[in-house]
Every structure is written in structure tokens, then in C-alpha cells.
PAKEVEX-870263 format. One record per atom (N, C-alpha, C): residue number from 1; residue in one letter; x, y, z. Coordinates in steps of 0.001 Angstrom, whole numbers, plus 500000, padded with zeros to 6 digits. Example, Ala and Ser with C-alpha at 12.3 -4.5 7.8 and 13.67 -1.06 7.14 Angstrom:
BEGIN
pos  code  x  y  z
1  a  513190  494310  507800
1  a  512300  495500  507800
1  a  513200  496700  507800
2  s  512850  497750  507080
2  s  513670  498940  507140
2  s  512900  500030  507870
//
This chain:
BEGIN
pos  code  x  y  z
1  x  454115  847401  976083
1  x  453016  848202  976215
1  x  452274  848393  974857
2  x  453030  848073  973518
2  x  452547  848222  972205
2  x  452619  846920  971474
3  x  451780  847000  970561
3  x  451837  845903  969794
3  x  452722  845972  968463
4  x  453288  847148  968291
4  x  454255  847184  967122
4  x  455713  847185  967705
5  x  456678  846835  966966
5  x  458159  846797  967160
5  x  458556  848203  967767
6  x  459433  848139  968585
6  x  460051  849435  969212
6  x  461540  849323  968986
7  x  461985  850357  968156
7  x  463397  850387  968029
7  x  464098  851509  968675
8  x  465230  851203  969460
8  x  465759  852492  970214
8  x  466837  853024  969306
9  x  466933  854224  969397
9  x  467937  855149  968503
9  x  468973  855540  969522
10  x  470303  854994  969228
10  x  471259  855428  969876
10  x  472542  856459  969324
11  x  472853  857316  969969
11  x  474000  858036  969477
11  x  474953  858337  970598
12  x  476155  858023  970455
12  x  477232  857976  971594
12  x  478385  858806  970931
13  x  479448  858941  971810
13  x  480532  859433  971439
13  x  481888  858781  971456
14  x  482154  857838  972208
14  x  483015  856889  972412
14  x  482584  855526  972277
15  x  483522  854602  972150
15  x  483287  853076  971762
15  x  482603  852576  972996
16  x  483244  852700  974161
16  x  482784  852221  975384
16  x  481259  852702  975787
17  x  480966  854045  975323
17  x  479719  854344  975511
17  x  478474  853692  974664
18  x  478874  853546  973289
18  x  478151  852894  972379
18  x  477628  851546  972896
19  x  478787  850784  973487
19  x  478544  849495  973997
19  x  477765  849510  975101
20  x  478079  850223  976141
20  x  477368  850372  977370
20  x  475931  850587  977072
21  x  475591  851554  976378
21  x  474213  852158  976143
21  x  473359  850962  975325
22  x  474137  850575  974413
22  x  473450  849547  973368
22  x  472782  848321  974467
23  x  473769  847948  975506
23  x  473373  846867  976199
23  x  472140  847192  977258
24  x  472303  848622  977866
24  x  471294  848957  978663
24  x  469962  849118  977883
25  x  469936  849619  976537
25  x  468722  849768  975771
25  x  468385  848240  975443
26  x  469218  847338  975131
26  x  468607  845794  975030
26  x  467795  845413  976226
27  x  468367  845798  977356
27  x  467614  845203  978641
27  x  466344  845666  978830
28  x  465760  846799  978120
28  x  464635  847289  978271
28  x  463576  846599  977421
29  x  464068  845703  976572
29  x  463233  844836  975760
29  x  462800  845394  974359
30  x  463767  846358  974069
30  x  463398  846739  972441
30  x  463661  845829  971532
31  x  463017  846004  970431
31  x  463114  844972  969502
31  x  464268  845127  968422
32  x  464724  846224  968351
32  x  466074  846555  967613
32  x  466759  847948  968062
33  x  468066  848154  967576
33  x  468839  849203  967762
33  x  468932  849982  966451
34  x  469115  851156  966591
34  x  469413  852203  965471
34  x  470793  852937  965893
35  x  471814  852679  965184
35  x  473221  853628  965711
35  x  473110  854709  964604
36  x  473088  855907  965436
36  x  473223  857116  964639
36  x  474535  857463  964425
37  x  475363  856861  963419
37  x  476667  857270  962993
37  x  476808  858812  962562
38  x  477066  859803  963420
38  x  477143  860959  962960
38  x  478488  861746  963389
39  x  479417  861699  962724
39  x  480779  862170  963161
39  x  480769  863736  962988
40  x  481188  864375  963966
40  x  481611  865712  963646
40  x  483110  865897  964195
41  x  483833  865625  963326
41  x  485324  865832  963487
41  x  485840  867192  963902
42  x  486785  867319  964882
42  x  487210  868508  965434
42  x  488754  868232  965176
43  x  489339  867208  964841
43  x  490690  866787  964712
43  x  491060  866917  963233
44  x  491915  868048  962736
44  x  491958  868208  961345
44  x  492896  867087  960900
45  x  493591  866232  961594
45  x  494467  865208  961314
45  x  493746  863773  961122
46  x  492508  863778  961527
46  x  491734  862458  961399
46  x  491290  862221  960104
47  x  491655  861201  959495
47  x  491350  860830  958206
47  x  489828  860414  958191
48  x  489258  860491  956921
48  x  487770  859999  956617
48  x  488007  858431  956941
49  x  489186  857730  956387
49  x  489181  856323  956630
49  x  489167  855881  958157
50  x  489912  856807  959023
50  x  489777  856544  960495
50  x  488516  856588  961152
51  x  487632  857523  960816
51  x  486428  857583  960983
51  x  485501  856492  960480
52  x  485733  856042  959405
52  x  485033  854962  958795
52  x  485269  853648  959578
53  x  486626  853507  959687
53  x  487060  852253  960442
53  x  486451  852074  961845
54  x  486457  853390  962504
54  x  485870  853432  963833
54  x  484256  853014  963833
55  x  483512  853457  962744
55  x  482273  852968  962801
55  x  481904  851565  962566
56  x  482862  851060  961579
56  x  482779  849495  961394
56  x  483319  848874  962555
57  x  484209  849372  963346
57  x  484844  848613  964786
57  x  483575  848419  965710
58  x  483007  850086  965715
58  x  481853  849893  966759
58  x  480583  849206  966595
59  x  480318  849029  965307
59  x  479317  848299  964774
59  x  479504  846742  965304
60  x  480796  846362  965079
60  x  481119  844937  965367
60  x  480929  844839  966965
61  x  481554  845592  967783
61  x  481432  845681  969172
61  x  480192  845516  969537
62  x  479203  846163  969137
62  x  477750  846450  969556
62  x  476966  845088  969179
63  x  477509  844571  968059
63  x  476698  843243  967535
63  x  477139  842273  968447
64  x  478536  841922  968972
64  x  478785  841212  969811
64  x  478310  841189  971289
65  x  477788  842474  971709
65  x  477361  842685  972832
65  x  475920  842579  973012
66  x  475120  842659  972016
66  x  473854  842612  972105
66  x  473228  841696  971011
67  x  472000  840876  971272
67  x  471760  839969  970391
67  x  470142  840744  969545
68  x  470312  841773  969013
68  x  469260  842460  968556
68  x  469557  842766  966933
69  x  468509  842916  966322
69  x  468797  843677  964972
69  x  469299  844953  964805
70  x  470391  845177  964253
70  x  471142  846663  964352
70  x  471092  847217  963186
71  x  470414  848398  963103
71  x  470398  849389  961849
71  x  471441  850574  962065
72  x  472182  851099  960970
72  x  472906  852173  961295
72  x  472164  853437  960380
73  x  472006  854501  961140
73  x  471480  855772  960402
73  x  472578  856530  959989
74  x  472773  856812  958729
74  x  474173  857280  958195
74  x  473901  858784  957494
75  x  474877  859453  957537
75  x  474951  860837  956897
75  x  475233  860603  955265
76  x  474706  861638  954633
76  x  475262  861580  953237
76  x  476487  861972  953002
77  x  477232  862882  954109
77  x  478383  863519  953783
77  x  479611  862774  954003
78  x  479788  861480  953015
78  x  480984  860607  952734
78  x  481399  861122  951413
79  x  482832  860816  951215
79  x  483080  860838  949903
79  x  482478  859947  948931
80  x  482238  858699  949385
80  x  481676  857763  948732
80  x  480807  856934  949709
81  x  479509  857439  949736
81  x  478551  856853  950606
81  x  478387  855139  950408
82  x  478469  854898  949027
82  x  478213  853482  948770
82  x  479455  852613  949189
83  x  480532  853136  949393
83  x  481746  852534  949931
83  x  481358  852078  951537
84  x  480998  853273  952106
84  x  480730  853235  953694
84  x  479609  852227  953859
85  x  478509  852259  953131
85  x  477369  851087  953182
85  x  477898  849691  953030
86  x  478827  849503  951790
86  x  479507  848200  951555
86  x  480178  847755  952846
87  x  481195  848359  953401
87  x  481684  848025  954472
87  x  480901  847718  955725
88  x  479775  848562  956108
88  x  479038  848163  957085
88  x  478065  846783  956767
89  x  477903  846785  955658
89  x  477109  845576  955301
89  x  478073  844483  955311
90  x  479039  844474  955035
90  x  480071  843209  955089
90  x  480355  843021  956477
91  x  480070  844111  957383
91  x  480490  843957  958923
91  x  479155  843433  959645
92  x  477964  842924  958799
92  x  476914  842535  959525
92  x  475591  843255  959803
93  x  475578  844503  959486
93  x  474745  845244  959883
93  x  473373  844738  959337
94  x  472251  844827  959980
94  x  470911  844469  959621
94  x  470130  845171  958607
95  x  470439  846497  958670
95  x  469753  847682  958156
95  x  470297  848998  958050
96  x  469965  849801  956913
96  x  470699  851173  956810
96  x  469337  852130  956792
97  x  469564  853139  957544
97  x  468581  854434  957208
97  x  469258  855480  956848
98  x  468756  855943  955643
98  x  469308  856712  954833
98  x  468340  858019  954632
99  x  468603  859298  955158
99  x  470074  859596  955735
99  x  469452  860514  957032
100  x  470476  860687  957890
100  x  470181  861447  959097
100  x  469988  863006  958774
101  x  469099  863391  959561
101  x  468820  865173  959465
101  x  469571  865362  960641
102  x  470377  866778  960490
102  x  471211  867255  961614
102  x  470487  868294  962237
103  x  470747  868568  963561
103  x  470441  869900  964163
103  x  471564  870851  963975
104  x  471460  871612  963098
104  x  472430  872438  962718
104  x  472082  873766  963437
105  x  473462  874548  963757
105  x  473479  875562  964615
105  x  472951  876740  963583
106  x  472639  877794  964508
106  x  472409  879030  963760
106  x  473116  880039  964748
107  x  472922  881401  964450
107  x  473418  882297  965166
107  x  472437  883575  965418
108  x  471738  883818  966640
108  x  470817  884781  966644
108  x  471586  886316  966473
109  x  471530  886843  965664
109  x  472217  888048  965157
109  x  472110  889144  966368
110  x  470762  889116  966932
110  x  470491  890258  967805
110  x  470947  890007  969055
111  x  471064  888777  969696
111  x  471630  888463  970855
111  x  473093  888136  970837
112  x  473648  887957  969546
112  x  474777  887497  969299
112  x  475156  886336  970146
113  x  474430  885184  969812
113  x  474603  883988  970604
113  x  474273  882853  969589
114  x  474832  881699  969920
114  x  474561  880514  969270
114  x  473032  880160  969459
115  x  472390  879456  968453
115  x  471152  879273  968818
115  x  470949  877932  967970
116  x  470239  876808  968349
116  x  469955  875578  968005
116  x  468511  875342  967443
117  x  468081  875866  966458
117  x  466611  875849  966131
117  x  466183  874402  965866
118  x  465085  873989  966029
118  x  464510  872587  965517
118  x  464312  872625  964063
119  x  465239  871831  963430
119  x  465234  871746  961772
119  x  464460  870735  961548
120  x  463107  871019  960783
120  x  462490  869928  960246
120  x  463040  869865  958917
121  x  462575  868595  958269
121  x  462979  868382  956686
121  x  461834  869089  955902
122  x  462321  869160  954808
122  x  461353  869868  953617
122  x  460864  868688  952777
123  x  459773  868959  952192
123  x  459011  868104  951165
123  x  460321  868119  949919
124  x  460311  866838  949502
124  x  461265  866428  948588
124  x  462817  866179  948971
125  x  463076  866424  950241
125  x  464248  866116  950666
125  x  464518  864652  950509
126  x  463569  863928  950320
126  x  463629  862280  950380
126  x  464433  861869  949023
127  x  464551  862960  947937
127  x  465065  862602  946777
127  x  466684  862037  946959
128  x  467474  862570  948071
128  x  468608  861987  947945
128  x  468955  860706  948509
129  x  467817  860195  949466
129  x  467745  858741  949924
129  x  467352  858000  948821
130  x  466543  858404  947818
130  x  465788  857711  946688
130  x  466998  857662  945919
131  x  467924  858320  945578
131  x  469185  858101  944709
131  x  470029  857031  945183
132  x  470309  857140  946584
132  x  471219  855996  947131
132  x  470441  854690  947182
133  x  469153  854660  947675
133  x  468496  853394  947763
133  x  468305  852728  946510
134  x  468155  853547  945268
134  x  468033  853081  944048
134  x  469441  852323  943469
135  x  470339  852983  943894
135  x  471884  852328  943838
135  x  472307  851009  944610
136  x  471688  851190  945755
136  x  472105  850036  946766
136  x  470920  848590  946562
137  x  469893  849056  946146
137  x  468896  847907  946276
137  x  469419  846700  945597
138  x  469195  845500  946295
138  x  469670  844346  945548
138  x  471259  844004  945580
139  x  471990  845020  946103
139  x  473358  844849  945973
139  x  474047  844834  947465
140  x  473187  844794  948531
140  x  473663  844785  949880
140  x  472523  843790  950651
141  x  473180  843076  951512
141  x  472119  842147  952132
141  x  471137  842745  953401
142  x  471755  843974  953888
142  x  470869  844393  954838
142  x  469614  845257  954165
143  x  468622  845493  955014
143  x  467341  846109  954626
143  x  467614  847764  954589
144  x  466941  848430  953775
144  x  467000  849820  953238
144  x  465767  850520  953856
145  x  465918  851537  954624
145  x  465037  852412  955082
145  x  465444  853728  954616
146  x  464227  854300  953908
146  x  464205  855699  953434
146  x  464030  856788  954621
147  x  464700  857940  954973
147  x  464355  858789  955941
147  x  464690  860126  955564
148  x  463952  861180  955975
148  x  464337  862542  955587
148  x  463668  863104  954497
149  x  462644  863985  954817
149  x  461950  864711  953577
149  x  460420  863905  953033
150  x  460183  862914  953731
150  x  459007  862135  953391
150  x  457579  862845  953903
151  x  457152  863755  953245
151  x  455885  864568  953674
151  x  454712  864110  953150
152  x  454552  863207  952017
152  x  453519  862776  951414
152  x  453635  861112  951126
153  x  452369  860753  951134
153  x  452325  859396  950791
153  x  452864  859080  949251
154  x  452908  860180  948359
154  x  453603  859782  947188
154  x  455170  859782  947354
155  x  455532  860316  948345
155  x  457041  860271  948552
155  x  457242  859011  948891
156  x  456426  858554  949882
156  x  456779  857207  950389
156  x  456724  856053  949334
157  x  455828  856305  948290
157  x  455630  855133  947256
157  x  456920  855155  946537
158  x  457402  856422  946186
158  x  458581  856714  945404
158  x  459677  855984  945886
159  x  460051  856008  947287
159  x  461249  855322  947796
159  x  460970  853801  947903
160  x  459717  853373  948141
160  x  459440  851944  948027
160  x  459621  851592  946508
161  x  459043  852045  945575
161  x  459506  851595  944115
161  x  460848  851754  943850
162  x  461809  852800  944687
162  x  463084  852773  944292
162  x  463926  851623  944950
163  x  463244  850950  945903
163  x  463967  849638  946511
163  x  464026  849847  947954
164  x  463403  850760  948704
164  x  463461  850813  950152
164  x  462488  849620  950502
165  x  462697  849020  951748
165  x  462030  848155  952408
165  x  461056  848984  953350
166  x  461397  850000  953963
166  x  460553  850762  954653
166  x  460892  852208  954677
167  x  460318  853035  955303
167  x  460454  854603  955440
167  x  460064  854982  956906
168  x  461023  856211  957147
168  x  460425  856903  958145
168  x  459925  858242  957972
169  x  458815  858605  958847
169  x  458370  859770  958693
169  x  458587  860584  960096
170  x  458974  861762  960025
170  x  458897  862500  961414
170  x  458340  864098  961495
171  x  459078  864594  960450
171  x  458919  866039  960387
171  x  457313  866388  959961
172  x  456764  865539  959108
172  x  455392  865609  958698
172  x  454529  865265  959801
173  x  454900  864300  960904
173  x  454067  864151  961993
173  x  454257  865523  963132
174  x  455264  866167  963004
174  x  455309  867265  963967
174  x  454331  868521  963223
175  x  454517  868473  961901
175  x  453723  869569  961444
175  x  452024  869345  961262
176  x  451751  868061  961098
176  x  450227  867614  960750
176  x  449849  866728  961771
177  x  450454  866268  962767
177  x  449929  865513  963786
177  x  450096  864048  963468
178  x  449951  863338  964584
178  x  450063  861684  964465
178  x  449183  860981  963291
179  x  447854  861769  963312
179  x  446744  861409  962523
179  x  447254  861032  960836
180  x  448618  861806  960728
180  x  449032  861744  959368
180  x  449404  860316  959040
181  x  449680  859568  960016
181  x  450043  858126  959703
181  x  448932  857183  959058
182  x  447648  857579  959461
182  x  446438  856639  959052
182  x  446174  857346  957591
183  x  446419  858713  957227
183  x  446323  859266  955911
183  x  447327  858601  955001
184  x  448660  858447  955470
184  x  449416  857748  954587
184  x  449177  856269  954222
185  x  449042  855650  955315
185  x  448507  854217  955269
185  x  447049  853995  954018
186  x  446287  854863  954244
186  x  445018  854751  953669
186  x  445302  855192  952100
187  x  446064  856343  951924
187  x  446615  856559  950607
187  x  447465  855673  949735
188  x  448410  855135  950669
188  x  449177  853913  950019
188  x  448263  852776  949505
189  x  447247  852358  950485
189  x  446462  851295  950232
189  x  445593  851631  948937
190  x  445225  852951  948702
190  x  444365  853264  947679
190  x  445291  853131  946469
191  x  446377  853621  946598
191  x  447505  853505  945328
191  x  447862  852059  944780
192  x  448019  851237  945931
192  x  448152  849782  945698
192  x  446795  849238  944915
193  x  445829  849485  945352
193  x  444464  848803  944632
193  x  444297  849590  943319
194  x  444866  850844  943317
194  x  444628  851288  941803
194  x  445682  850657  940783
195  x  446869  850378  941407
195  x  447924  849651  940793
195  x  447954  848001  940493
//
């Protein structure tokens, strides 16, 4: 129904669900899949290596199950994000989205109940992605996408100059409307003409 590529975002809990839903999403005709690897460990004895090994294994299983480009959206909360990226790159991922934004819990102190507010990113949150994209650019085969905290076209240009192939904007669309996309494109084009 649209002329632009559609990438489905997938988050699952167990290996079987990752593969099952990847197949179902592929059947819809999407152009690619984004696997949101967000681990919330509850087992004190599960090591970081176990979690990372499982991610690599899930990626391989999904790649066998579907014939689509696959990116992984990662957290920055690894002891060594560069090593995690290297391992996934070697396993054949097509792209990385750096980094995921979480729905962090809160507590309503008057109701004394858990609350899950809609957490939007803040301007300049993109600098973490910028740091890692700069370190990864030219050193991995997969494409690099900056995500999280890109609120102005200048932020987009920064991450592109840092080595990103593409960027995602979400929070600024919620705050300022979908018309922000045209503003970004116009301002980036003006920057390119000026430069």
C-alpha cells in the first residue's frame, strides 16, 4: 500500500516465538525484520555470555527461517557492546540499530502502584549511538542505524557524519507531528547544498 520499504519490528521471549513470528511477519510481505534484542534477566545465575550466545543463536535461526534482511536493535547495556556487535556481524546480521529505548517502570507514590509512563527520548540522547557508530563504521559488514534521541536535523547529520547509514526518528514525531519528516529532509538537503 506504500511506496517505501516496510520493516517489521519483532520482540519475543523464547526461541520458538522469535522464529514463529518472524515467519508470520515475512508472510505479510514486509521488506525486512528488526529483531529487538532486549534481555531482562531474572535469573541471577545466567551469565552475560549465555544471554549473548542466545541472541546469536536466535539470529541464526531466524535467518534460516526467512529470506529477508534482518537488523538487530540492541541495548547499550553490555559490558562490551563492540564485542556483541562483532559476534552478531559474524553471524550474518544485515544491520544494527543503536540503541533501543526502553519503557522503564515508575511507581505512582499516591496510588502506591506500578506505572509505565510513555518514555520519550530527549535531545542529545543520540550521542551514545554516535560514539559507538563512530567506533564501528568501516569495521563491520552490516549497515549502521542511529536511533534514540535524534530530535533535530543537525542530530541526523551528526550521526551520518559519524558513519551511520541511516537514522530513526520517533520521539520527535510524537512531540511535533509527522510533518517533522519534511522539515528534516528539507534541512538536511539545505545542509548538503551548503556543504
